[in-house]
Steps between C-alpha positions, in 0.01 A plus 500: 500500500396536135355189339635417153366227274749333265330336202761289323537131415883494508581349841859625502397857428222484757729366773759773435244781496315366801819482706607848394162656574469315832836643607380849408190471718235408246240230555504283186209310348561260211303379200618311189187528283286794405170356620660403831647851534159661454340278765780559750508875429130532576549317829833654611475856355872554428644851504699439179551240228804367316367309200693308235375511141520122437300296750392139534149434381302689242561861608778748435607754757330774298169309535547493878574873509193585290277293728650655813455852362134420422438454874461826691709380795808455274466801269772694686709206625859518371583231243842418359517265202814304415601305191800381306331641190446867433125515557511835678237661277254215560573505874437872532191483278360224726547724804845427643670793672847380409666242275830326574674295233678188624764472612454796732691575819284348775667727756317796340159344551436600865568868430286492183214345696539754780494787250183366337336436837579851625338655193163330557 
């Protein structure tokens, strides 16, 4: 069962994505803040990340991605960044594998994650 970390401070979005991914056989780990996400990621070693651009606290999603990519254990881990703003260039520059602009079809997420996971 692949382990996916959702890093997002929007409770409604998180609940929807968690339910969807649970139903598709993923184990889901949650974090609302960047610093919290980094701590949990080091402890839980997720197989993939879904990170929102705007987070609670003093970090953006791109900051989280850059810090994850700086750690050898996460250099190849698939990362999808999401945002309601078109920050695709910044997301990819930070190290995201894929960018999804909100609103995106959440039903596509499991297959996107599976594709990324199979290419690692």
